[in-house]
C-alpha positions in Angstrom: 68.3 67.7 -108.1 71.7 66.8 -107.0 74.0 64.7 -109.4 77.0 62.9 -108.1 78.9 60.8 -110.3 81.5 58.5 -108.8 83.8 55.6 -109.8 82.9 52.1 -109.2 86.3 51.0 -111.1 88.7 52.4 -113.4 86.2 51.7 -116.4 82.8 52.1 -114.9 80.9 54.8 -112.7 77.6 55.1 -111.2 75.5 58.1 -110.6 73.7 59.2 -107.3 70.7 61.4 -108.1 69.4 63.2 -105.0 66.0 64.7 -105.5 64.9 67.6 -103.3 61.4 68.7 -102.5 61.0 70.7 -105.7 61.9 67.8 -107.7 59.6 65.5 -105.9 56.8 67.8 -106.5 57.6 68.1 -110.4 57.6 64.3 -110.6 54.3 64.0 -109.0 53.0 66.1 -111.5 54.5 63.8 -114.3 57.0 66.1 -115.2 60.1 63.8 -115.3 63.7 65.0 -114.7 66.5 64.2 -116.8 70.2 63.4 -116.7 72.1 63.8 -119.9 75.1 61.8 -119.8 77.0 63.8 -122.6 76.9 66.9 -120.1 79.1 65.1 -117.6 82.7 66.1 -117.8 85.7 64.0 -117.8 86.4 61.4 -116.7 83.0 60.2 -116.8 82.4 60.6 -120.5 85.0 58.0 -121.5 83.6 55.5 -118.8 80.8 53.2 -118.9 77.7 53.9 -116.7 77.2 51.0 -114.3 74.2 52.2 -112.2 71.9 54.8 -111.1 71.1 55.4 -107.4 68.2 57.7 -106.5 67.8 59.1 -103.1 66.4 62.3 -101.0 68.5 65.3 -100.8 67.1 68.2 -98.8 68.7 71.6 -99.1 70.1 71.0 -95.6 71.5 67.9 -96.8 73.1 69.5 -100.0 74.9 72.1 -97.6 76.1 69.1 -95.4 77.4 67.4 -98.5 79.2 70.4 -99.4 80.8 70.7 -95.9 81.9 67.3 -96.2 83.3 67.5 -99.7 85.4 70.6 -98.4 87.1 68.5 -95.4 87.9 65.6 -97.8 88.3 64.4 -101.5 86.7 61.0 -100.4 83.3 61.3 -102.4 82.3 58.1 -100.5 82.0 60.2 -97.3 79.4 62.2 -99.2 77.4 59.1 -100.5 77.5 57.3 -97.1 75.9 60.5 -95.7 73.4 60.6 -98.4 72.4 56.8 -98.2 72.7 56.8 -94.3 69.1 55.1 -94.1 70.0 52.4 -96.8 68.3 49.0 -96.2 66.8 46.0 -98.0 63.2 45.9 -97.6 61.5 43.1 -100.0 58.0 43.8 -98.6 58.3 47.3 -99.5 59.2 46.6 -103.1 63.0 46.0 -103.1 64.1 43.2 -105.0 67.4 41.6 -106.6 65.8 40.6 -109.8 65.5 42.3 -113.2 63.3 45.3 -113.7 59.7 44.4 -114.5 58.2 45.0 -118.0 55.4 47.3 -118.5 54.1 44.7 -120.5 51.6 42.2 -119.0 53.5 39.0 -118.5 51.6 36.4 -116.3 54.7 35.0 -115.0 55.9 38.5 -113.7 55.3 38.9 -109.9 54.5 42.5 -108.7 57.3 44.0 -106.6 
């Protein structure tokens, strides 16, 4: 699992979590991963978490991210590489509404 915190503005940050093949296998076995926010260093621990992005990060992707980060201090270049397939697909489950509850509510729609 690769974890990349990044600033959204002066007071907020988001985290990109890149899951590799081993992480996916553990998740499929109902062994959840965990990000302990208190283990993040400065400046993140003094900022508000705005959002979490999940993606795939193979071993070769991680090597490419390391190469990119050695060439530039711009973390956006790394994030752009990792999210190169980003697209909005409502028919595949993407939505802009609030998360659905696990509690049954007849007004909820399945996403």
